N, CA, C and O atoms as CSV, one atom per row, in Angstrom:
chain,resi,resn,atom,element,x,y,z
A,1,MET,N,N,28.571,5.482,17.835
A,1,MET,CA,C,29.671,6.119,18.664
A,1,MET,C,C,30.686,6.323,17.826
A,1,MET,O,O,30.937,5.388,17.066
A,2,PRO,N,N,31.424,7.408,17.740
A,2,PRO,CA,C,32.681,7.729,17.007
A,2,PRO,C,C,33.795,6.935,17.604
A,2,PRO,O,O,34.020,6.842,18.811
A,3,GLY,N,N,34.538,6.313,16.538
A,3,GLY,CA,C,35.596,5.600,17.243
A,3,GLY,C,C,35.462,4.232,17.699
A,3,GLY,O,O,36.386,3.570,18.172
A,4,VAL,N,N,34.054,3.767,17.506
A,4,VAL,CA,C,33.928,2.210,17.836
A,4,VAL,C,C,33.274,1.596,16.409
A,4,VAL,O,O,32.235,1.924,15.836
A,5,GLY,N,N,34.247,0.612,16.068
A,5,GLY,CA,C,33.877,-0.051,14.842
A,5,GLY,C,C,32.990,-1.260,15.126
A,5,GLY,O,O,32.829,-1.635,16.287
A,6,PRO,N,N,32.381,-1.911,14.047
A,6,PRO,CA,C,31.530,-2.920,14.112
A,6,PRO,C,C,32.017,-4.140,15.087
A,6,PRO,O,O,31.178,-4.704,15.790
A,7,ARG,N,N,33.229,-4.490,15.112
A,7,ARG,CA,C,33.608,-5.452,16.076
A,7,ARG,C,C,33.496,-4.981,17.583
A,7,ARG,O,O,32.892,-5.604,18.456
A,8,SER,N,N,34.087,-3.932,17.732
A,8,SER,CA,C,33.981,-3.424,19.014
A,8,SER,C,C,32.529,-3.030,19.548
A,8,SER,O,O,32.291,-3.076,20.755
A,9,ALA,N,N,31.667,-2.683,18.716
A,9,ALA,CA,C,30.073,-2.499,19.054
A,9,ALA,C,C,29.604,-3.942,19.312
A,9,ALA,O,O,28.922,-4.171,20.311
A,10,GLU,N,N,29.912,-4.844,18.528
A,10,GLU,CA,C,29.572,-6.301,18.948
A,10,GLU,C,C,29.942,-6.778,20.227
A,10,GLU,O,O,29.152,-7.360,20.970
A,11,ARG,N,N,31.286,-6.513,20.539
A,11,ARG,CA,C,31.947,-6.895,21.764
A,11,ARG,C,C,30.973,-6.188,22.998
A,11,ARG,O,O,30.452,-6.855,23.892
A,12,ILE,N,N,30.866,-4.980,22.883
A,12,ILE,CA,C,30.210,-4.004,23.830
A,12,ILE,C,C,28.870,-4.675,24.033
A,12,ILE,O,O,28.525,-4.981,25.174
A,13,ALA,N,N,27.971,-4.958,22.827
A,13,ALA,CA,C,26.719,-5.264,23.025
A,13,ALA,C,C,26.641,-6.700,23.707
A,13,ALA,O,O,25.701,-6.951,24.461
A,14,LEU,N,N,27.504,-7.522,23.476
A,14,LEU,CA,C,27.573,-9.066,23.927
A,14,LEU,C,C,27.821,-8.894,25.616
A,14,LEU,O,O,27.247,-9.538,26.495
A,15,TRP,N,N,28.815,-7.867,25.787
A,15,TRP,CA,C,29.185,-7.789,27.291
A,15,TRP,C,C,27.891,-7.218,27.941
A,15,TRP,O,O,27.544,-7.600,29.059
A,16,MET,N,N,27.307,-6.462,27.359
A,16,MET,CA,C,25.968,-5.742,28.258
A,16,MET,C,C,24.959,-6.852,28.273
A,16,MET,O,O,24.281,-6.969,29.294
A,17,VAL,N,N,24.750,-7.763,27.178
A,17,VAL,CA,C,23.753,-8.805,27.316
A,17,VAL,C,C,24.124,-9.726,28.566
A,17,VAL,O,O,23.353,-10.050,29.469
A,18,ARG,N,N,25.458,-10.078,28.429
A,18,ARG,CA,C,25.990,-11.176,29.492
A,18,ARG,C,C,26.209,-10.584,30.758
A,18,ARG,O,O,26.369,-11.378,31.685
A,19,ALA,N,N,26.255,-9.317,31.027
A,19,ALA,CA,C,26.659,-8.773,32.347
A,19,ALA,C,C,25.745,-9.305,33.493
A,19,ALA,O,O,24.537,-9.193,33.286
A,20,ARG,N,N,26.087,-9.794,34.520
A,20,ARG,CA,C,25.248,-10.253,35.570
A,20,ARG,C,C,24.975,-9.187,36.496
A,20,ARG,O,O,23.889,-9.158,37.076
A,21,ASP,N,N,25.828,-8.334,36.688
A,21,ASP,CA,C,25.619,-7.157,37.543
A,21,ASP,C,C,24.636,-5.924,36.931
A,21,ASP,O,O,24.025,-6.089,35.876
A,22,ASP,N,N,24.568,-4.918,37.557
A,22,ASP,CA,C,23.996,-3.753,36.991
A,22,ASP,C,C,24.859,-2.692,36.374
A,22,ASP,O,O,24.453,-1.555,36.135
A,23,GLN,N,N,26.033,-3.110,36.138
A,23,GLN,CA,C,26.979,-2.143,35.521
A,23,GLN,C,C,26.500,-1.549,34.322
A,23,GLN,O,O,26.728,-0.347,34.177
A,24,PRO,N,N,25.736,-2.302,33.225
A,24,PRO,CA,C,25.404,-1.749,32.003
A,24,PRO,C,C,24.295,-0.724,32.466
A,24,PRO,O,O,24.357,0.364,31.894
A,25,GLU,N,N,23.414,-0.862,33.288
A,25,GLU,CA,C,22.312,0.106,33.744
A,25,GLU,C,C,23.063,1.419,34.208
A,25,GLU,O,O,22.602,2.513,33.882
A,26,GLN,N,N,24.159,1.327,34.928
A,26,GLN,CA,C,24.803,2.443,35.757
A,26,GLN,C,C,25.587,3.122,34.471
A,26,GLN,O,O,25.662,4.350,34.426
A,27,ILE,N,N,25.996,2.558,33.741
A,27,ILE,CA,C,26.627,3.258,32.524
A,27,ILE,C,C,25.455,3.961,31.578
A,27,ILE,O,O,25.689,5.043,31.040
A,28,SER,N,N,24.458,3.433,31.444
A,28,SER,CA,C,23.247,4.001,30.612
A,28,SER,C,C,22.760,5.077,31.501
A,28,SER,O,O,22.347,6.077,30.913
A,29,ARG,N,N,22.721,5.085,32.766
A,29,ARG,CA,C,22.175,6.257,33.467
A,29,ARG,C,C,23.339,7.379,33.621
A,29,ARG,O,O,23.042,8.572,33.677
A,30,ALA,N,N,24.378,7.028,33.672
A,30,ALA,CA,C,25.540,8.149,33.529
A,30,ALA,C,C,25.550,8.722,32.105
A,30,ALA,O,O,25.811,9.918,31.973
A,31,ILE,N,N,25.334,8.104,31.226
A,31,ILE,CA,C,25.321,8.728,29.849
A,31,ILE,C,C,24.079,9.790,29.864
A,31,ILE,O,O,24.123,10.969,29.513
A,32,ALA,N,N,23.004,9.086,30.345
A,32,ALA,CA,C,21.696,9.929,30.379
A,32,ALA,C,C,21.802,11.226,31.045
A,32,ALA,O,O,21.426,12.287,30.548
A,33,ASP,N,N,22.422,11.058,32.385
A,33,ASP,CA,C,22.490,12.241,33.065
A,33,ASP,C,C,23.483,13.208,32.665
A,33,ASP,O,O,23.327,14.400,32.926
A,34,THR,N,N,24.615,12.723,31.977
A,34,THR,CA,C,25.510,13.567,31.366
A,34,THR,C,C,24.923,14.476,30.152
A,34,THR,O,O,25.189,15.663,29.962
A,35,ARG,N,N,24.148,13.731,29.449
A,35,ARG,CA,C,23.280,14.654,28.353
A,35,ARG,C,C,22.498,15.618,28.848
A,35,ARG,O,O,22.339,16.702,28.286
A,36,GLN,N,N,21.944,15.274,29.963
A,36,GLN,CA,C,21.076,16.326,30.545
A,36,GLN,C,C,21.825,17.411,31.241
A,36,GLN,O,O,21.350,18.546,31.219
A,37,ALA,N,N,22.864,17.192,31.812
A,37,ALA,CA,C,23.515,18.166,32.661
A,37,ALA,C,C,24.613,19.074,31.920
A,37,ALA,O,O,24.973,20.145,32.409
A,38,ILE,N,N,25.104,18.597,30.750
A,38,ILE,CA,C,26.238,19.294,30.005
A,38,ILE,C,C,25.663,19.888,28.733
A,38,ILE,O,O,24.965,19.207,27.982
A,39,ARG,N,N,25.952,21.145,28.496
A,39,ARG,CA,C,25.572,21.763,27.282
A,39,ARG,C,C,26.799,22.557,26.840
A,39,ARG,O,O,27.883,22.521,27.424
A,40,SER,N,N,26.506,23.324,25.683
A,40,SER,CA,C,27.638,24.179,25.041
A,40,SER,C,C,27.637,25.525,25.660
A,40,SER,O,O,26.581,26.094,25.936
A,41,CYS,N,N,28.830,26.055,25.888
A,41,CYS,CA,C,29.089,27.382,26.454
A,41,CYS,C,C,28.345,28.373,25.516
A,41,CYS,O,O,28.708,28.251,24.346
A,42,LYS,N,N,27.467,29.253,25.712
A,42,LYS,CA,C,26.991,30.272,24.573
A,42,LYS,C,C,27.981,31.336,24.208
A,42,LYS,O,O,27.714,32.200,23.373
A,43,LEU,N,N,29.228,31.263,24.896
A,43,LEU,CA,C,30.387,32.430,24.334
A,43,LEU,C,C,31.355,31.633,23.494
A,43,LEU,O,O,31.737,32.075,22.411
A,44,CYS,N,N,31.782,30.407,23.990
A,44,CYS,CA,C,32.855,29.752,23.071
A,44,CYS,C,C,32.497,28.270,22.506
A,44,CYS,O,O,33.237,27.641,21.749
A,45,GLY,N,N,31.341,27.852,22.957
A,45,GLY,CA,C,30.859,26.364,22.543
A,45,GLY,C,C,31.540,25.347,23.236
A,45,GLY,O,O,31.365,24.193,22.846
A,46,PHE,N,N,32.359,25.582,24.291
A,46,PHE,CA,C,33.008,24.438,24.861
A,46,PHE,C,C,31.994,23.871,25.933
A,46,PHE,O,O,31.030,24.590,26.198
A,47,PHE,N,N,32.120,22.590,26.608
A,47,PHE,CA,C,31.408,21.965,27.386
A,47,PHE,C,C,31.155,22.923,28.576
A,47,PHE,O,O,32.058,23.654,28.984
A,48,ALA,N,N,29.847,22.914,29.161
A,48,ALA,CA,C,29.481,23.827,30.370
A,48,ALA,C,C,28.405,23.235,30.997
A,48,ALA,O,O,27.488,22.764,30.323
A,49,ALA,N,N,28.398,23.193,32.411
A,49,ALA,CA,C,27.360,22.828,33.238
A,49,ALA,C,C,26.160,23.848,33.358
A,49,ALA,O,O,24.991,23.544,33.596
A,50,GLY,N,N,26.693,25.175,33.137
A,50,GLY,CA,C,25.626,26.174,33.104
A,50,GLY,C,C,25.578,26.810,31.659
A,50,GLY,O,O,25.876,26.129,30.678
A,51,GLU,N,N,25.218,28.055,31.558
A,51,GLU,CA,C,25.127,28.798,30.295
A,51,GLU,C,C,26.466,29.004,29.757
A,51,GLU,O,O,26.735,28.804,28.573
A,52,ILE,N,N,27.382,29.441,30.708
A,52,ILE,CA,C,28.676,29.834,30.367
A,52,ILE,C,C,29.764,29.025,30.929
A,52,ILE,O,O,29.712,28.873,32.150
A,53,CYS,N,N,30.724,28.481,30.311
A,53,CYS,CA,C,31.759,27.482,30.921
A,53,CYS,C,C,32.510,28.279,32.055
A,53,CYS,O,O,32.401,29.477,32.314
A,54,ASP,N,N,33.267,27.367,32.646
A,54,ASP,CA,C,34.304,27.906,33.791
A,54,ASP,C,C,35.266,28.689,33.140
A,54,ASP,O,O,35.630,29.662,33.801
A,55,ILE,N,N,35.772,28.558,32.070
A,55,ILE,CA,C,36.812,29.443,31.348
A,55,ILE,C,C,36.494,30.641,30.977
A,55,ILE,O,O,37.304,31.553,31.148
A,56,CYS,N,N,35.287,30.867,30.412
A,56,CYS,CA,C,34.746,32.200,29.872
A,56,CYS,C,C,34.292,32.897,31.257
A,56,CYS,O,O,34.499,34.109,31.317
A,57,VAL,N,N,33.781,32.364,32.220
A,57,VAL,CA,C,33.352,33.033,33.481
A,57,VAL,C,C,34.494,33.464,34.244
A,57,VAL,O,O,34.337,34.391,35.038
A,58,ASP,N,N,35.745,32.860,34.101
A,58,ASP,CA,C,36.958,33.451,34.960
A,58,ASP,C,C,37.278,34.726,34.540
A,58,ASP,O,O,37.637,34.947,33.384
A,59,SER,N,N,37.172,35.623,35.422
A,59,SER,CA,C,37.493,37.147,35.254
A,59,SER,C,C,39.039,37.320,35.231
A,59,SER,O,O,39.529,38.345,34.756
A,60,SER,N,N,39.710,36.452,35.675
A,60,SER,CA,C,41.138,36.692,35.738
A,60,SER,C,C,41.759,36.339,34.397
A,60,SER,O,O,42.958,36.605,34.317
A,61,ARG,N,N,41.186,35.791,33.320
A,61,ARG,CA,C,41.646,35.300,32.084
A,61,ARG,C,C,41.765,36.420,31.156
A,61,ARG,O,O,40.824,37.214,31.156
A,62,SER,N,N,42.659,36.617,30.434
A,62,SER,CA,C,42.586,37.603,29.215
A,62,SER,C,C,41.559,37.043,28.240
A,62,SER,O,O,41.511,35.854,27.925
A,63,THR,N,N,40.610,38.145,27.711
A,63,THR,CA,C,39.852,37.578,26.591
A,63,THR,C,C,40.591,37.752,25.232
A,63,THR,O,O,40.128,37.465,24.129
A,64,GLU,N,N,41.776,38.253,25.491
A,64,GLU,CA,C,42.488,38.362,24.088
A,64,GLU,C,C,43.285,37.130,23.675
A,64,GLU,O,O,43.802,37.081,22.558
A,65,LEU,N,N,43.418,35.931,24.732
A,65,LEU,CA,C,44.376,35.017,24.332
A,65,LEU,C,C,43.230,33.820,24.206
A,65,LEU,O,O,42.089,33.974,24.643
A,66,LEU,N,N,43.646,32.716,23.610
A,66,LEU,CA,C,42.977,31.381,23.536
A,66,LEU,C,C,43.036,30.769,24.888
A,66,LEU,O,O,42.547,29.657,25.084
């Protein structure tokens, strides 16, 4: 994972092994669900739940501005 160094990765791994509740499983499920639900917008490449993101689909926005 970008931004997670070796020491942080070790801390996360130890927490996941020692956790007594189902929080690690919930986090894992949330990551998997997000990977399936979110994709890149076909027009701009931003995050989108559908084929085109909410920004590109907004007809009130000027296409000449960022």
